[in-house]
N, C-alpha and C positions, 0 to 999 in steps of 0.2 A: 651361573658359575660353571666353569669347565675344569675337569680334572683329567690328567693323563698319567699313565703308568711310566715309570722310569724305563726308557728304552734299553738300558744296559742290562736290565733284569728280565727281559722278555725274550721269548723264542723268536718271535717275528717283530722286529723293531721298526719296520717301515711306517706302520700306521701311527704309533705315538710320535715318531720323529716328524712326520708330516704335520701332525696336529701342533706340536711344539713350535714348528717352523713358522706357523701363522702368527705367533706372538699373542695368541688369544687364550692361552692356557693359564689358569690361575694357580693351580696346584699340580706339582709332579710328585705323586705318592705311590707307595705300594698298596695293593688292594686292602690289606688288613687295616690300614690307617684311613681309608676313604670314608667308612660309615660315620666315624666321629666328626669329620669335617662336614659331611653332608648334613648330619643332624644339627650341628651348630649353625650351619647356614640357614636351614629351614627355620630354626628357632629365631634366629636374628631377623629373617625375612618377615616372620609373623610380627615381631616387635616393631620393625620399621614400618610395616603396612598399616599400623594403627593410626598414624598421624598423617592422613592423606593431604589435608590442607597445608600443613607445615611443609610436607614434601614438595608440593607444587611451588610454594614460595621459595624454598631453598633451591629447587631446580632452576627457577627463574634467575636467582642470584648466581648460580653456578654458570649458567649459559652466558649471562652478562659478563661475568668475570673472564670466561674463556674468550669472549668477543673483544674484551678490552686488552687482553695480553697476547692473543694469538690471532692469525688472520682467518678465523673461522666464525661463522654465525649459524648457530643451530636453533635459532628461535622458531623456525618454521618446520622443524622436524616433529614427528609425532611424539606427544608427551609420554605415551606408554613405552616407546622405544628408549627415549632418553632416560626416563625414570628407572627402567629395568637395568640398563647398562650402568647407570650411576650407582645404583644400589649394589650391583654385582662387584664393581670396583671397590666400593666402600667396605663391603663384607670381606673381600679378599685381604683387606688391611685390618680386619677385626674392628671396623668402625660401623656402628649400627644407627647412628644419628646423622642425617645429612647435614645438619648444622655444624657438627664436629668435623665432618668430611670437608665442608667448605673452608673451615679454618685450616685444616690440614693442607688443602690445595694452595692456600695463600702462603703457607710456610714452605711448601715443597713444589717449586716450579716444574720439576721433572714429572711429578705425578699429574700435573695439569696437562702436559703434553701427552702422557700415556692415556688419560681419559679422553682427550680430543681424538686421539688415534682410534680409540675404542669406538667412539661415536661414528667415525667414518666408515667402518665396516668394509674394509678393502679386501674382499674375497673374490678371487678370480682364478682361472686356470686356462691352459691351452685347449682350444677346441671343446670348450665346455658345452654340454648337450650336443653330442655327436650328430644326432638326427637333424637338428636345426642347422648345423654347419654343413651337412651334406646337402640340404636344401639350398643354402646360400651358394655353395660351390657349383651345383648342377643347374640351378634355375635363376637365382637372383642376379649374381654377378654376370653370367652370360647375357642376360637381358639388358643389363646396364651397358655392357660393352657393345652389343649390337645396335643400341640406340645412339651411340656416340657419333658425333660428326667428325670428319677428318680434322686432325690437329687439336681436337678437344682433349683436355686433361680430365681424369677421373678423380673426383673429390669425395672423400669419406670422412665421417666424424664419429669417433668412438668417445662418447661422453661418459665420465666416471670410469676411466680406463684402469685406475688403481696402479698395479705394478706392470701393466702392459701386455699381459699374456694374450688377451682377446685381440688387441690391436695387431700384435705380431701374427696371430692366427689368420686374421683377415688378409694381412699383407702376403702371407705365404700362399693363400688361395688365389689371390690376384696374380701373383708372380707366375703361378702355374698356368694361368689363362692368357697371359700376355705373350702369345705366339702368333705367327703369321702377320696379318695386317695390324695387329695390336702390339707388335713387338716394341715399337718406339713410343707407345702411349705413356704419358707422364702421369704418375700416381702420387697423390698427396693424401695421406691419412693423418687427420688431425686427432691426436690422442690427448685428451684433456682430463684433468682432475683437479680437485681443490687441494689435495695433499701434496705439498712440494717434495716431501721425503719419498713418497711413492713414485713421483715423477722422476726424481733423481735415480732411483733404483731402475725404473723402466728404461730411462735413457741409456743406461749402461748396457742393457740387453744381455746381462749375465745371469744365468739361472742354474741353481744346483740340481743335482740328479733327481731329487724328490719332487721337483716342480715341473718336470717335463714329461710326466706320465701320459698326458693326452696326445703326445706326438708319436707318430709311427717311426719305426727305425729308418725307413727310407728318407723321410722328411728330416729326421734328426741329423743324418749324415750329410744331407744336401744343403741344409740351411743353417747349420750350427757348426762352430768350431769348439773342440774340447781343449781346455788349457790345463788339464790335470785336476782341476777342482770344479770348474763351472763350465756350462755350455754357453758359448757366446754367439749371439745372432750375427750372421754374416753381413758385411757392409751392403750388399745389394738389396737386402731386406730392410736393414736399418735406415737406409736413405729414403725409403718410402714414407717414413713416419716423422711427424713433427710433434714432439711432446711439449705441451704448454699448460701452464696453470690457468684454470678457468672455473669460475663459480657460476653454476647454472642459475643460481638465485639472483645474482647481481649483474652478471656480464651479458652483453648481447649475444645472440646466437651466431654460429658460423652459417653463412648463406650459400645457396646454390649447390647443396650437397646432393650427390647421387644416392648416398646411403648414409643413414644415421643409426648408430647402435647406442641405446641407452637402457641397459638391462639391470633389473633388480636394484634400482636406485630410488625410484619414485615411491616405492612401497613404504619407505621410511618417512615420507613427507606428508603434510596435511593436505586435504582435498583442495584447498584454495591454492596452495603452492603447486600441487600437481596440475591443476587447470592452467596456471600460468606457464609452467614448463612445457606442457603438451603443446600449447599454442606456439611457444618459442621453437620447439622442435619442428612443428609443421611449417613454420615460417622458414626454417633453415633448409627445408627440402626443395629441390627442383620439382617441377611438374613431372609426374611419373617416377619420382624418387622413392626409395624404400626406407621404411622405419622398422627397426628391430628392437622389440621390448622384451622384458622379462616375462616369464610364463604367468606371473601373478599380477601383471599390470594390464589395465584396460583403458584405452584412450577414449572414453565415452564422450568427453567434451569436444573432441575434434573428429569423431567417427564419421560425420557427414561428409568430411573432406577426404576420407580414406577408403580404399578398396581393400577388403580382407584377402590377403594372399594365402596365409596359413593361420587358422585360428588357434591351433594348439601351441605353436611357437611364436605367436604374436608378431607376425610379419605383415606389414601393411604397405600399400602403394598410395602415394599422394595423387589426388585428383584435381587439386585446386590450382587454377592458373594464376590468380592474383592473390598475393598473400599480404595480410596486414597484421601488425603486432604493435602493442604499446611499449615503447622504449623508455617511458618516463621513469620506470623503476630500475633501470639498468645503469651500471657504472662501467667505465673502462677498466680493463684488466690492470690489476696493481702489479707493477714490476718491483720485485724485491731489490732493494739497494742496501749495500753493506758499506758502512763507513766507519773508519777508526777515528774515534774522537779523543782528543787530549785536552787537558785543562789549559786554560789560557795562562801563559807563563808571565810571571812578573818581569819587567824589563830591568835587568841588573844594572843597567847604565844609569838608572835614575838615582839621584842623590837622596838617600833615605835620611830622615831626621834621626840622628842617633839619640836614643833615650838613655836615661840613667842606668837602667837595667842592662842594656846592651854594653854600655861602657864598662860596668862592673864585671860582666861575663868575660869580656876581652882581657881585662886586667888579671882576673883569676886564671884564665887559660894561659896567659903568658907567664904568670908567677909559678904555676905548678908544672909548666913545661908541656902542657897538652894544648895542641892547636886543632881546630875542627872546621870542617866545611860541610854544609848541608846542600845536597843536590836532589833533583827530582829523578824519576825513573828513567829519564832520557839523558841523565848525566849533566844536566845544565845546572850550573852553580846558582843557588838561591841566596845563600848567606854564608859568611865565614866568621869564625870566632878566634880572636887573637891574630897575631901577625904571621900569616901563612905564606907570605911572599917568598920566604927563603926556601920553600919547597916547590914553588911554581915557576914555570918558564915565563919570561916577560913577553906576553902576546896581547896586544891591544885588540879590543873588539871581539874577543873570543871568550865564551863562557862555558865551553865544553871541558869538563875536568880532565878526562884522559889526555886531551890534547895539551892541557896546561902542565901536566906532570912530566918529569923526566922519564926516560924509557923504562928503567927497572921499577920505579914507582907505578908507572902506568900499567905494566904487566901485572904487578901485585894487585893493584886496584881492580883491574878488569876481572881477574880470577876471583878475588874475594867478593866483588859485587854480584857476579853471577851466582855464587854460592849462597849469598844472603837472600837474593831475590827468590831463590828456589826453596831455601829452608826457613826463611824469615827469622834467622838466628844470627847473633854476632859472629863474625869470623875475623881472625887476626893473623898477622905474620910479623916476625921480628928479624932484625939484622939486615934490613934492606939497604944496600950500599948504592949510592948514586953520586954523580958528579954534576955540580951546578955552579956556573961562574968560576970554573977552574978550582972549585973546592969540593973535596970528596967528603961526603957525609953519610952517616948511618942513622936510620930511623925505624921505629916500629909503627906498623899501620893496622888500624882496626876499622872495620866497616860493619854497620848495623842498620836495621830498619828503623824508620821514624815516620810518624804521621804529620803531615803538613796542613796548615790552614784548618785546624780543628778536626782533623781526621778526614777531610774531604779529598785529600790527595796523599798518595804514598810517596816516600822518598828514602834517601839514604843519608846517614851521618858518617862522615869520614874523619877519623881521629889520628893525628900525627903525634908521636911521642919519641923524643930523642934521649930519654932517661936511660942510662946504661946500668943503673943499679939493678940488682937481682931481687926479684920477689916471686912468691909462689904463683901469682897470676901470670907474670911475664914468662915464667918457665914453661907454662902451658902453651905459649905461642909457638907454632911451628916455625922452624928456621927457614928463612926465605932462600929458595933456590930458583934462580931465574929460569933455568932450563925446565925444571919440573913444573913451575908455574906457567911457563909458556905452553907446555904440553897440556896441562889442565885447561888452560884458556882455549887451546885449540880444540880439545874434546868438547868443551862447552859450546864453542862456536859450531862444531860439526853437528852436535845435537840440535842446536838452534836452527842450523841449516836444514836438517831433516824435517824439523817441525815447520819451518817456513815453506819447504817444498810441499809438505802435506797441505798446509794452508793454501799454498798457491794452486795445488791440484784441486782442492775444494772450490777455491775461487774460480778456477778455470771451468769446473763442472757447472758451478752456478752461473757463470757467464755464458756457458754453452746453452744451459737451459733457458737463461734469459734471452739469449740470441734467438733460440727457437721460438720462445714466447713472442719476441718482437716480430719474427718472421710470420708467425701465425697471426699476430695482430695486424701486420701489414697486409697479409692476404685477406684478412677480414675487412680491413679498410677498403682495399681494392674492390672486394665483393660488395661491400656496402655502397661504395661509390657507383659501381655498376648498377646496383639496385636503385640508387637514387636517380641515376641518369635514366634508367628504364622507367622508373616511376614518373620522372619529369616528362618524358616523352608521352607516357600514357596520360598524364595530367593535361598535357598540351592537346592531345587528341580528344580527350574528354571535354576540354574547354571549348574546342572547335565544335564538337557535337552539341554541347550545351548552348553555344552561341546560335547554331542553326535551329535547335529546338526552341530556343527563346524567341528567335525571329518568327518561327512558325506560330508559336503561342501568341506573340503580339499580333500577328495577322488574324489569327482566330479570335483573339479578344476583340479586335476591331470589328470583325464580322459579327461577333456576338453582340457587341454594343449596338451596332446598326440594327441587327434583328430585334434587340430589346427595345430600341427606340421605335422601330416600326410597330412592334406589339403594343407598346405603351400608347402610341398615337392611335392605333387601331382601337384599343380599348376605350381611349378617351373620346374618340369620334363615333364609336358604335352606340347608336341609340337603343339598340336591342341589348338587354342585359345578358351576361354570360357568367356562369360560375363553373369552376373546375374542381372535381371531386376525385380523391385518390381511391385506391382499391379498398381502403378501410372506411370509406364514406366520410373522410375528413376533408374539410375545405382547404384547397391548395391556393386558389387565386380567384379573383372576381373582377368584373369590369364595373365602372361607375354606374352604368345603367341598371345593374342588378340590385342596387341598394333600395330602389323604390319597390321591388318585389319581395326582397328578403332583407330583414333588418341586420345589416352587416357593418362591422367596423374592422380596422386592421388587426385588432387583438383576436378576432375570430378565426384567423388563419390557424389551421391545425385542429380546430374543434369539429366534432362530429356534426353532420348536417342536421340530424334530428334534435340537436340541442339549440338550434337557432330558430327564432320565431319568424313567421312569414306574413305577408300581406295578401296572400292569394288563397283561394279555396282549392287546395291541392293536397288532399289527405294521403294520396298514394305515392307521393314523391320519393320516399325512402324505398318502398317496395319496387317501384318502377326502376329506380337507379340500380338496385341490386340485380334486377332481372337483366338490365342492359349489360352490366359488367360480367355476369355469369354466362349469358347466352350470346353475347356479342351481337345483339340486335339493336334496333332503333325504335323508340316509342314516341308518338306524337299525340298530344292532347290539347283540347281547347279549354282554358281555365278562366274563370271570372275572378277578377280582383275584388277586394273589399270596397273599392271606390266605384265599382260598376263597370270598369273597363274590362275588355276581353283580351286574352293573350293566347297565342299558340306556343305551347311548351314542347320543345323537341329535345329528347335525351338520346345521346349517341355515345359510343365508346371512345375513350381517350387512348389513342394508339401510339406506342413507342416504336423504335426501330425493330424491324422484324415482325410488325403487326402484333406486338405483344400488348395486351390490354392492361392498362395500369390506372383505371379509373373511368370517369365519365364527364362529358360536357353537357351542361343544361343551358339551353338557349331560350330566351323569352322574346317572342315576336308580337308586337302590338297589332291586334286585328280588330280593334274597336270600330274603326271607320268601315272596314269590310263588313262587320256585323251590322252596323247601321244601314249600309247599302243593301245588305241582304234583307233586312227588315222592311225597307221601303219597297224593294222589288216584290217582296212577298205580298205587301198590301196592294200594290198595283196589279199584281197577278190575280189576286182575289177579285178585283173590280173587273178585269178583263174576262175572268171566268164567268162572272155573273152576266156580263154583256154577251158573251158567247152563247150562254144558255138562252138568253132572250132572242138572239139572232137565230138560234136553232129552232126555237119555237116559231118565230116569224117565218123562217124558211119552210118549215113543215106546213104551217097554216097557209102560207101563200101558195105553196105548191098544190096543196089539196084544193084550195079555193079556185085556182085557175084551171086545174086539170079537169074538174067536173064540168064547168060551163063549156070549156073547149071541146070536150067530148060530145057534149050535147049539140053544140054548133056544128061539129064535124058530121054528126049523124044527120042533122037537118039538111046540111049542104048535100050530103050524099043522097038523101031522099029527093031533094029538088033536082039533082042531076039525073036521078033515075026517071023523073017525069019527062025528060028530054024535051024541054020547051024549045020551040022554034024561035022564040024571041031572042034576038041577038043581044040585046041589052041585058036581059036577065042572065044569059050565059056568061057575059063579061063580068057582071056584078058577082056572080057566084065564084068566078075564078079569082076575083080580087079578094073576096071574103075568105076563100080557102087559103090563099097565100098569106093573108094576115093571121089566120088561125095557126098556120104552120110556123110562122115567125114567133108567135106568142108561145107555141108549144116548145120551140127550141129554147126560148128564154126560161121557161119553167124547168126544162130538163137541165139546162146549165145551172140553174139555181139549186136544183136537187143534188147536183154533183159537187158542189163546193164543200172542201174539207173543213170540219169544225176545228176551233182552237183547242190544242191539247193542254193538259195540266202539267206544269213544270215542277217536279218534286224537289229540285235543287233549290228552289227559292223558299222552301219551308223553313 
């Protein structure tokens, strides 16, 4: 509830006058009367707050009723805001039950409009938050202008502009910056709001003295004209702005905007609706475009796509190149159309079946001298009673009563009918003299209101009476004076003309607003078309990239298929079993040859290796595999199988790209034949060793047995030579014996030098 003191009784009247000018004041009271009103309001508020569930139900009905009768949908506004403002309006009317207030709304359409206007919260002013506008003037707008390409136009959007003060403020700032090379830059500021009345006010650009407080004297004289009552925005500023009705909830956003201002509007909406509108505002911004929000608003849902320019005043810069938004919930702007409708007229040329009642009515009318004609509000004859032809001009195919009446009667009728339509009371004139068919007649004329077709249509009953007798009622009739009636009729027409001019001006204003709306919508369509064309080009580019990537993937898939076939054939043909273990010692893959060593089936893929039974005597397989993975080493062991065969088991790391270890490979090589060969060689080696020992013994024995006799023979030969026998035969014989002994000695020496057979440990 808001209360203001009567400005006439205050020393300083500007503050209460400004408050009253907002149309948000419920009571205008003197201070001594305020406590009683406040106490009553607090009491009523306590009473109303007791029935919360009923309140929510009634609020829902009120919102639906507003939506049905006015072009506003408040279903996504915060419940607390709607409830508080509804209760405030109800309490101002001394209504403390929202159900009763709903009934009151249905009976009073004007209150419905007042409530809807209260919901809209149209509060704004020129250069509101001076520090923020200084930042926009000195930093934001210059950056926008510097980034403009030649011949580019600058586009701004003020969403929720209310009565236009903020939009005009931005236009003034821009106008001051459009100098030098920016002098011819085209500026389009789209100022939108859901409130058509506020837009109509904004479009006129006329503000009273109490609404221009934020404007400096210099700017006021430079950008406004004073007409004695209001300050009027000059045309060079007004032409920058396009005012259009736009619903942020329903309608698509304006696109390719360099700057969007949407201040203190989203705080009244639910988080879900805020998320949708924030996404829409982001979509409307160009890359590096600026978003200006209210100090209590935080665009957390789109903050990843924004750069914070000024945290205090909620100014952000768009970073996103490609924008997407869901348009499924949007509708095209609704253009208000105004049509005058009239009831379908009955065709008077139709031959009606005359009923008995109608015949009697005509007879009575003729008998008493009263004739009557019934017309609709457009003066079209609907029905006549009695023979009225003596008062009507003979015109075929004409049903307009004033055109059918003689001049003086037509003047009287036109004047009386205007009076009746205004007062809804009978009006009469007597002594109307007219000439018809060269006969001068006098008649009294009465005109009164009548309901036609069961009250669905209003009309007039026109009664003609030529009775000259005097009666008290007839004496009350004013005497007809054609000049006087002409003057009255002229005055009525002039009043009607003034009203028509006013209606025409209103229609012109509405048409102008509609034209601006259409221009805005056309701009939006052009922008959307450019967006669609740009998106189409991007889609074509993406499609080509996808085609290239797809071809590359197909080639890689073919290569992978070939590699997979090679691996499958390798596994199938590899008689040596192999199993692949991951870093968690779980089975990844195995070759068919591994099945005979470890009991494997396809369902074992993914199982830990120590859960699977084996057919080999390898108790350290788990520990060895862990060691290989942890130390990046290789372990080789010879293992005997349960069937008696021997295998060489080699465990080595499973390496990925970059030599990253991601498991181990266990390979089984069958060495049974090698083992058998080793066994046979070992047996033969043992035999050879025994033979070698025997030969060694023989060698030693033979050497000793030969050496001793040879020494003895050599000694004897020496003794015989010492005797120096002269017998030639003896000397020759000794020489032969000595030569033979030396030969035998050489054989013994050679035998002693022979290397014995060494023992080969590798055959064990």
